[in-house]
C-alpha positions as MATLAB code, in Angstrom:
seq = 'MRKLLTVEDVAANVVGLKNQLARFIDFSNDRAIMVNNADWLTQLAYIPFLRDIGRHFSVNRMIKAESYKMRLDSEDGLSFIEFNYMVLQAYDFLELQKRYNCCLQMGGSDQWGNIVAGIDLIRRVDGQSAFGITFPLITTASGAKMGKTAAGAVWLDPERTSTYDYYQFWVNTDDRDVGRFLALFTFLPMDEIEGVERLEGADLNAAKSILAYEATRLAHGAEGALAAYQSAMAMFGNRSIPTRLLPSSSIPRDVADVADETVPQMEMDIDIFKAGIPCFKLFHQVGLTESSGAARRLLQQGGGYINGCRPEAFDQLITTNDIKDMELVLRAGKKHFFKIRIKN';
ca = [
      58.364  -99.108  -38.838;
      56.111 -102.037  -39.598;
      54.957 -104.263  -36.779;
      57.041 -107.444  -36.624;
      54.853 -110.537  -37.003;
      55.396 -114.114  -35.896;
      55.694 -116.893  -38.472;
      52.235 -118.101  -37.383;
      50.720 -114.663  -37.905;
      52.236 -114.429  -41.380;
      50.880 -117.874  -42.318;
      47.391 -116.888  -41.128;
      47.611 -113.649  -43.135;
      48.545 -115.582  -46.273;
      45.370 -117.685  -45.991;
      43.259 -114.621  -45.292;
      44.702 -112.640  -48.190;
      44.153 -115.455  -50.663;
      40.528 -115.871  -49.555;
      39.944 -112.149  -50.075;
      41.721 -111.991  -53.439;
      39.835 -115.071  -54.669;
      36.739 -112.868  -55.011;
      38.536 -110.882  -57.700;
      41.148 -113.284  -59.124;
      40.602 -116.862  -60.303;
      43.205 -119.118  -58.683;
      41.775 -122.330  -60.172;
      43.925 -124.314  -62.614;
      46.838 -121.905  -62.043;
      45.048 -119.055  -63.817;
      46.588 -116.955  -61.039;
      49.220 -117.927  -58.504;
      50.071 -116.536  -55.107;
      53.659 -116.998  -53.959;
      55.453 -116.242  -50.702;
      58.721 -114.300  -50.897;
      59.862 -116.123  -47.764;
      60.636 -119.008  -50.149;
      63.723 -117.111  -51.330;
      64.323 -114.359  -48.758;
      64.724 -116.737  -45.814;
      67.330 -118.712  -47.764;
      69.606 -115.738  -48.423;
      73.219 -115.778  -47.226;
      74.205 -112.285  -46.155;
      77.696 -111.995  -47.676;
      76.798 -113.489  -51.099;
      73.694 -111.261  -51.158;
      75.783 -108.124  -50.539;
      78.298 -109.199  -53.180;
      75.827 -110.214  -55.902;
      72.899 -107.842  -55.267;
      73.993 -105.061  -52.900;
      76.717 -103.847  -55.247;
      74.039 -102.689  -57.726;
      72.533 -100.146  -55.301;
      73.772  -96.609  -54.794;
      73.175  -95.268  -51.288;
      73.324  -91.724  -52.671;
      70.462  -92.510  -55.037;
      68.460  -94.427  -52.438;
      68.371  -91.615  -49.874;
      66.996  -89.263  -52.527;
      63.795  -91.348  -52.647;
      60.904  -89.422  -51.094;
      60.052  -92.214  -48.634;
      63.641  -92.274  -47.316;
      63.932  -88.474  -47.155;
      60.768  -88.261  -45.052;
      62.075  -90.822  -42.563;
      65.552  -89.305  -42.391;
      64.004  -85.937  -41.517;
      61.618  -87.425  -38.927;
      62.254  -87.535  -35.197;
      62.547  -91.352  -35.188;
      64.943  -91.421  -38.124;
      65.428  -94.372  -40.458;
      66.230  -97.820  -39.078;
      68.555 -100.205  -40.901;
      65.735 -102.711  -41.473;
      63.627  -99.978  -43.107;
      66.597  -98.925  -45.231;
      66.663 -102.458  -46.679;
      63.029 -102.438  -47.864;
      63.978 -101.101  -51.298;
      66.746 -103.660  -51.786;
      64.544 -106.583  -50.726;
      61.535 -105.487  -52.797;
      63.786 -105.032  -55.830;
      65.206 -108.512  -55.239;
      61.643 -109.888  -55.031;
      60.960 -108.486  -58.502;
      64.143 -110.099  -59.812;
      63.167 -113.504  -58.384;
      59.616 -113.233  -59.770;
      61.073 -112.444  -63.185;
      63.422 -115.444  -63.031;
      60.938 -117.942  -61.599;
      57.660 -116.871  -63.225;
      58.655 -114.597  -66.126;
      56.928 -111.731  -64.306;
      57.804 -108.445  -66.017;
      55.239 -106.046  -64.526;
      54.846 -104.842  -60.947;
      51.891 -102.723  -59.806;
      51.513 -100.714  -56.618;
      50.596  -97.450  -54.969;
      52.431  -94.292  -55.985;
      54.387  -94.466  -52.716;
      56.040  -97.636  -54.100;
      57.434  -95.934  -57.195;
      61.037  -95.842  -55.940;
      60.996  -99.513  -54.897;
      59.458 -100.637  -58.196;
      61.959  -98.663  -60.285;
      64.777 -100.156  -58.195;
      63.514 -103.620  -59.171;
      63.320 -102.680  -62.852;
      66.912 -101.417  -62.694;
      68.123 -104.523  -60.837;
      66.587 -106.870  -63.451;
      68.279 -104.892  -66.233;
      71.662 -104.969  -64.484;
      71.600 -108.653  -63.459;
      69.791 -110.316  -66.364;
      69.713 -107.673  -69.082;
      65.920 -108.033  -69.288;
      63.243 -105.335  -69.565;
      60.662 -104.944  -66.800;
      57.916 -102.430  -66.169;
      55.960 -100.777  -63.381;
      52.508  -99.224  -62.999;
      51.663  -97.097  -59.967;
      48.349  -95.669  -58.861;
      47.690  -92.534  -56.768;
      46.893  -93.300  -53.143;
      43.152  -92.807  -52.632;
      42.111  -90.018  -50.307;
      38.701  -88.743  -49.246;
      37.439  -85.227  -50.015;
      38.791  -84.176  -46.610;
      42.301  -85.268  -47.656;
      42.428  -88.305  -45.356;
      44.167  -91.410  -46.737;
      42.139  -94.586  -47.216;
      44.165  -97.576  -46.112;
      44.709 -100.210  -43.456;
      46.932  -97.895  -41.409;
      44.365  -95.084  -41.371;
      42.024  -94.476  -38.446;
      38.700  -96.247  -38.890;
      40.138  -98.576  -41.529;
      37.722 -100.850  -43.372;
      38.780 -104.449  -43.954;
      37.706 -106.922  -46.632;
      37.742 -109.705  -44.036;
      34.225 -109.946  -42.519;
      35.824 -111.055  -39.241;
      37.395 -107.583  -38.981;
      34.658 -105.519  -40.653;
      31.242 -107.188  -40.850;
      29.399 -107.126  -44.168;
      26.838 -104.765  -42.640;
      29.511 -102.353  -41.349;
      31.271 -102.526  -44.725;
      28.011 -101.516  -46.424;
      27.470  -98.708  -43.909;
      30.973  -97.364  -44.537;
      30.054  -96.649  -48.163;
      26.596  -95.295  -47.271;
      28.325  -92.708  -45.072;
      30.550  -91.470  -47.914;
      31.076  -87.712  -48.045;
      28.721  -86.124  -50.615;
      31.743  -84.846  -52.555;
      33.183  -88.368  -52.973;
      30.119  -90.275  -54.217;
      30.717  -89.889  -57.964;
      34.471  -90.534  -57.704;
      33.993  -93.622  -55.531;
      31.338  -95.018  -57.886;
      33.941  -94.714  -60.653;
      36.736  -96.272  -58.577;
      34.946  -99.003  -56.635;
      32.166 -100.247  -58.934;
      31.900 -101.452  -62.521;
      28.871  -99.297  -63.346;
      29.113  -97.516  -66.729;
      30.880  -94.167  -66.616;
      28.186  -92.469  -68.685;
      25.727  -93.234  -65.865;
      28.135  -92.156  -63.118;
      28.913  -88.789  -64.725;
      25.499  -87.386  -63.766;
      25.940  -88.173  -60.062;
      27.925  -84.989  -59.411;
      24.755  -82.959  -59.985;
      22.548  -84.944  -57.604;
      21.385  -83.676  -54.229;
      18.941  -84.560  -51.471;
      17.119  -87.888  -51.707;
      18.648  -88.769  -55.076;
      22.180  -88.313  -53.714;
      21.347  -90.539  -50.722;
      19.976  -93.151  -53.130;
      23.239  -92.962  -55.085;
      25.116  -93.642  -51.828;
      22.961  -96.754  -51.307;
      23.848  -97.906  -54.818;
      27.552  -97.273  -54.165;
      27.322  -99.256  -50.912;
      25.433 -102.111  -52.563;
      27.758 -102.424  -55.567;
      30.969 -102.125  -53.513;
      29.665 -104.712  -51.029;
      28.580 -107.038  -53.839;
      32.132 -107.039  -55.239;
      33.742 -107.693  -51.850;
      31.181 -110.019  -50.219;
      29.045 -111.384  -53.048;
      25.471 -110.717  -54.145;
      23.918 -112.455  -51.125;
      26.020 -110.472  -48.676;
      25.186 -107.187  -50.420;
      21.470 -107.962  -50.432;
      21.475 -108.944  -46.747;
      23.352 -105.746  -45.807;
      20.980 -103.629  -47.908;
      17.954 -105.253  -46.316;
      19.396 -104.783  -42.840;
      19.947 -101.088  -43.528;
      16.350 -100.757  -44.683;
      15.175 -102.471  -41.500;
      17.234 -100.119  -39.342;
      16.666  -96.818  -41.125;
      13.360  -97.344  -42.916;
      12.480  -98.620  -46.376;
      13.278  -96.442  -49.358;
      12.772  -97.164  -53.027;
      15.621  -96.527  -55.451;
      14.505  -94.692  -58.616;
      14.857  -96.849  -61.723;
      16.305  -93.875  -63.640;
      19.243  -93.601  -61.226;
      22.302  -95.668  -62.239;
      20.022  -98.196  -63.986;
      22.800 -100.754  -64.546;
      22.996 -101.432  -60.807;
      21.393 -104.668  -59.602;
      20.231 -103.082  -56.319;
      16.574 -103.896  -55.507;
      14.438 -100.998  -56.707;
      11.121 -101.718  -54.997;
      10.355 -101.440  -51.304;
       9.883 -104.962  -49.984;
       9.855 -106.871  -46.738;
      13.364 -106.814  -45.398;
      15.441 -108.901  -43.035;
      18.312 -107.822  -40.853;
      20.413 -110.935  -40.351;
      23.682 -109.089  -40.885;
      23.139 -106.627  -38.022;
      25.196 -107.886  -35.029;
      22.804 -109.544  -32.601;
      22.430 -111.994  -29.756;
      19.793 -113.629  -27.564;
      19.252 -112.709  -23.911;
      16.887 -114.205  -21.367;
      13.893 -112.101  -20.363;
      14.652 -112.734  -16.674;
      17.638 -110.368  -16.998;
      15.244 -107.558  -17.809;
      12.707 -108.505  -15.160;
      15.364 -107.634  -12.618;
      16.647 -104.741  -14.768;
      20.154 -104.052  -16.069;
      21.925 -100.654  -16.036;
      22.057  -99.137  -19.490;
      25.845  -98.635  -19.572;
      26.447 -102.272  -18.595;
      24.223 -103.462  -21.431;
      26.090 -101.373  -24.022;
      29.420 -102.737  -22.817;
      28.158 -106.316  -22.574;
      27.088 -106.469  -26.232;
      30.381 -104.911  -27.390;
      29.204 -101.471  -28.521;
      31.867  -99.940  -26.264;
      35.276 -101.190  -25.179;
      34.652 -100.637  -21.464;
      31.975  -99.698  -18.944;
      33.652  -96.305  -18.604;
      33.378  -95.711  -22.346;
      29.708  -96.726  -22.182;
      29.092  -94.194  -19.408;
      30.701  -91.422  -21.452;
      28.759  -92.389  -24.582;
      25.438  -92.229  -22.738;
      26.275  -89.087  -20.779;
      27.105  -87.350  -24.070;
      23.785  -88.421  -25.600;
      25.256  -90.833  -28.135;
      23.416  -93.980  -27.011;
      19.893  -95.060  -27.961;
      17.605  -97.969  -27.116;
      14.786  -98.637  -29.578;
      15.339  -95.145  -30.931;
      15.035  -93.422  -27.534;
      17.848  -91.752  -25.635;
      18.088  -93.006  -22.002;
      17.624  -90.342  -19.342;
      20.715  -91.470  -17.411;
      23.730  -93.652  -18.103;
      22.688  -96.026  -15.292;
      18.995  -96.121  -16.141;
      17.649  -99.632  -15.599;
      16.559 -101.336  -18.791;
      13.551 -103.528  -17.974;
      10.814 -105.487  -19.698;
       8.982 -102.180  -20.179;
      11.632 -101.178  -22.751;
      11.203 -104.323  -24.858;
       9.315 -103.968  -28.154;
       8.221 -107.045  -30.099;
      10.598 -109.143  -27.987;
      13.588 -107.091  -29.205;
      15.878 -104.304  -28.105;
      17.840 -102.322  -30.708;
      20.858 -100.522  -29.270;
      22.617  -97.762  -31.191;
      25.964  -96.123  -30.446;
      26.405  -92.900  -32.393;
      24.992  -92.757  -35.910;
      26.366  -95.979  -37.369;
      26.758  -98.795  -34.860;
      23.754 -100.995  -34.069;
      23.202 -104.118  -32.023;
      19.992 -106.124  -31.771;
      19.055 -108.155  -28.679;
      16.450 -110.851  -29.246;
      14.591 -111.670  -26.030;
      14.129 -115.310  -25.016;
      11.078 -116.018  -22.904;
];
């Protein structure tokens, strides 16, 4: 069951979605349009809708759809609002065909039944032909689904997933997925990508950097990708990318001075560290953990670092003696960093 949203939440999501899609689709001069199905769904009268649209749907056929069968067999069952998804999505397709001459709907393979229902409804109501294209849902080598409902989901919105964290997500791709993800999530030539499957060691890690850079460039622009790449070099050490490896990529190839503006950071007064602050409180204060208790557990399990060193105790006082070059770099686990710039 999908989470019910307020009208305000939906309106905010519409703005956010259009901003994200604008990186890939040109909305200027009506080259592409984004419409809201609330324009017709909220105007529906229930009885006329049942009479004019509902009569075209067979319940027997609907419950044979895989998505419905799974829910019917589940412990929670199938709610009436969920049962209507297919009818409403099919009606959306009909309205898009009438209003905008839209004859093609695309979606994930889990939407096949809903898309076909729309094609059938258009044929029955208007006698027109419509078409559908579905794509397999993307999974990792471990079999986990990639999507917004999956654990550890990655968002295009930098307010939800920072550009740096987005870059790091791709850097941490499973070795087995690098070639496939380069093919799916970049526009690099396939004849260059085909050789990636045979890479190992340093070359495979370099290919992951290229994947991260190209995927980030598409989602956040060239400047965002460069800043994230430079930040990663600052955190993990400079590495040159061989010119022979995926040569069509625009990733910087030479080791150069790097910046780290995209790493989450803040300023703190040096007086705080003159008095000393317990390590677990510092991790919680900068947002690397959700609570002080979580910070304690992280540090007790050896997953926290300050300037590359593991504290001896979760409540160890962090003082001016720990500051290097007027900075403190905190790390939680392998991926999450936070930089504290010290104000004198």
